[in-house]
C-alpha positions as CSV (number, residue, x, y, z in Angstrom):
1,M,-70.0,135.9,-83.1
2,T,-69.8,133.8,-86.1
3,V,-67.6,130.5,-87.2
4,E,-65.1,132.3,-88.7
5,Q,-64.4,134.4,-85.8
6,V,-63.7,131.3,-83.9
7,N,-61.5,128.5,-83.8
8,I,-63.3,126.0,-85.9
9,D,-62.2,123.2,-88.4
10,Q,-63.8,123.7,-91.6
11,E,-64.5,120.0,-92.5
12,L,-66.5,119.8,-88.9
13,I,-69.0,122.3,-89.7
14,P,-71.5,120.0,-91.2
15,L,-71.4,117.7,-88.2
16,L,-71.9,120.2,-86.1
17,E,-74.1,121.7,-88.0
18,Q,-76.5,118.5,-87.6
19,V,-76.1,118.7,-83.2
20,S,-79.2,120.5,-81.7
21,D,-79.8,122.2,-78.5
22,P,-82.1,119.8,-77.1
23,E,-84.0,122.9,-75.4
24,I,-84.8,124.5,-78.9
25,P,-84.5,121.7,-81.9
26,V,-84.4,124.0,-84.6
27,L,-80.9,125.7,-83.0
28,S,-78.0,124.0,-84.1
29,V,-75.0,123.9,-81.9
30,L,-73.2,126.2,-84.3
31,D,-76.3,128.8,-84.8
32,L,-76.9,128.9,-80.6
33,G,-72.8,130.0,-80.9
34,I,-71.9,127.7,-78.0
35,I,-68.9,126.2,-80.0
36,R,-65.4,128.1,-78.9
37,T,-63.2,125.9,-80.7
38,A,-63.1,122.5,-82.4
39,T,-59.8,120.8,-84.0
40,K,-59.2,118.1,-85.4
41,E,-56.1,115.7,-84.8
42,N,-56.2,112.3,-86.8
43,N,-59.2,111.1,-85.3
44,L,-59.6,112.9,-82.3
45,V,-61.6,116.6,-81.5
46,K,-61.0,118.5,-79.3
47,L,-64.1,120.4,-78.7
48,Q,-64.8,123.8,-76.1
49,I,-68.0,124.5,-75.3
50,T,-69.7,127.8,-73.5
51,P,-72.9,127.5,-71.6
52,T,-75.8,130.0,-72.3
53,Y,-75.8,130.8,-68.3
54,S,-74.1,129.2,-65.8
55,G,-76.0,126.5,-64.5
56,C,-77.6,125.6,-67.8
57,P,-79.2,122.4,-67.7
58,A,-78.5,121.7,-71.5
59,M,-74.6,121.5,-71.1
60,D,-74.3,118.0,-70.2
61,T,-76.6,116.5,-73.2
62,I,-75.4,118.6,-75.8
63,A,-71.8,117.4,-74.9
64,D,-73.3,113.7,-75.3
65,D,-75.1,114.4,-78.3
66,L,-71.7,115.7,-79.6
67,K,-70.0,112.9,-78.9
68,A,-72.0,111.0,-79.9
69,A,-72.2,112.5,-83.5
70,L,-68.5,112.6,-83.7
71,K,-68.5,108.9,-82.7
72,N,-70.9,108.0,-85.4
73,K,-68.4,109.7,-88.0
74,G,-65.2,107.4,-86.5
75,Y,-64.1,110.3,-84.1
76,N,-63.2,110.4,-81.1
77,A,-64.2,113.1,-78.8
78,E,-62.6,115.8,-75.9
79,I,-65.3,118.1,-74.7
80,E,-64.2,121.1,-72.5
81,L,-66.4,123.1,-70.6
82,V,-65.5,127.1,-70.7
83,L,-66.8,129.8,-69.2
84,T,-64.9,132.7,-70.8
85,P,-65.4,134.3,-73.0
86,A,-69.2,133.9,-71.8
87,W,-71.8,133.7,-74.0
88,T,-74.0,136.3,-75.2
89,T,-77.0,136.5,-77.1
90,D,-74.7,138.1,-79.9
91,F,-73.3,134.5,-80.7
92,I,-76.3,133.5,-81.9
93,S,-76.4,133.3,-85.9
94,E,-78.7,135.1,-88.5
95,K,-80.0,131.7,-89.4
96,G,-80.5,130.9,-85.9
97,R,-82.6,134.6,-85.5
98,K,-84.6,133.5,-88.1
99,A,-85.0,129.6,-86.9
100,L,-86.4,131.2,-83.3
101,E,-88.8,133.3,-85.2
102,N,-90.0,130.5,-87.3
103,Y,-90.3,128.2,-84.6
104,G,-92.3,130.3,-82.9
105,I,-89.8,132.2,-79.7
106,A,-88.9,135.5,-80.3
107,A,-85.4,136.2,-80.8
108,P,-83.2,138.9,-79.0
109,L,-83.2,142.6,-78.7
110,E,-80.5,144.8,-78.7
111,E,-78.8,145.1,-74.5
112,N,-81.0,148.3,-73.9
113,L,-83.7,147.4,-75.6
114,D,-84.5,144.4,-73.8
115,K,-84.4,145.9,-70.4
116,Q,-86.5,148.5,-71.5
117,V,-88.8,145.4,-72.7
118,L,-88.6,143.2,-69.6
119,L,-89.0,146.5,-67.0
120,G,-92.4,147.2,-68.6
121,K,-91.2,150.6,-70.4
122,A,-91.6,149.8,-74.1
123,N,-93.6,147.4,-76.2
124,L,-91.2,146.1,-78.5
125,I,-92.0,142.2,-78.8
126,A,-93.1,141.1,-82.2
127,C,-94.9,138.6,-81.9
128,P,-93.5,135.6,-84.1
129,Q,-97.2,134.2,-85.0
130,C,-99.0,137.7,-86.2
131,G,-95.9,140.0,-85.9
132,S,-97.8,142.7,-84.2
133,K,-96.4,144.4,-81.7
134,N,-99.2,144.6,-79.0
135,T,-98.1,142.6,-76.8
136,K,-97.7,141.5,-73.2
137,M,-95.3,140.1,-71.0
138,I,-96.7,137.6,-68.8
139,S,-94.1,136.3,-66.9
140,Q,-90.2,137.1,-66.5
141,F,-89.3,133.4,-67.3
142,G,-90.6,131.3,-69.9
143,S,-90.1,127.5,-70.9
144,T,-86.8,128.0,-69.6
145,P,-85.1,130.6,-67.6
146,C,-83.6,132.2,-71.0
147,K,-86.3,132.9,-71.8
148,A,-89.2,135.6,-70.5
149,L,-93.1,134.4,-71.8
150,F,-95.2,137.3,-73.5
151,K,-98.8,136.9,-75.0
152,C,-99.7,138.6,-78.3
153,N,-102.9,141.0,-77.3
154,D,-104.1,140.7,-80.7
155,C,-104.0,137.1,-81.7
156,Q,-104.3,136.0,-78.6
157,E,-101.2,133.6,-78.9
158,P,-98.5,133.1,-75.6
159,F,-95.0,132.7,-76.7
160,D,-91.6,132.8,-75.6
161,Y,-89.0,135.6,-75.8
162,F,-85.5,134.6,-75.9
163,K,-84.0,137.4,-73.4
164,C,-81.1,139.6,-74.3
165,L,-77.9,138.0,-72.2
166,K,-74.9,139.6,-71.9
């Protein structure tokens, strides 16, 4: 889902691009795709945000960071957590996917490929450090529940893979 596909006041985009996911600081909340709506009425900004998965511990911090960023620009904020439509990794922008890779986290694959990888039936995850697909899953869970831990058999570096969530 792109910014054009959700209801975001265009004037708010530069401000929202400055608020990062606290667990993956190279991703803005826009690139992560968790902003459903961002509308402005005078000095009040109303936001709807969707968690990447239920129980995501970063959502309170993200809401606080959004309020602080808006307050810094003279806005009051109302933030509502919405669960539908559910967030999927399809909502991560192309810019966000590249930022993940540059940060050392393998971006999510398509759903059917993701299942093959996580069940050990395919070797498709490229190492973000050297690009090799000679990689192995070490654990279904990495630094956060939405990531799996992999190791590159060529450069020997461990890395996270952001699981495909649908």
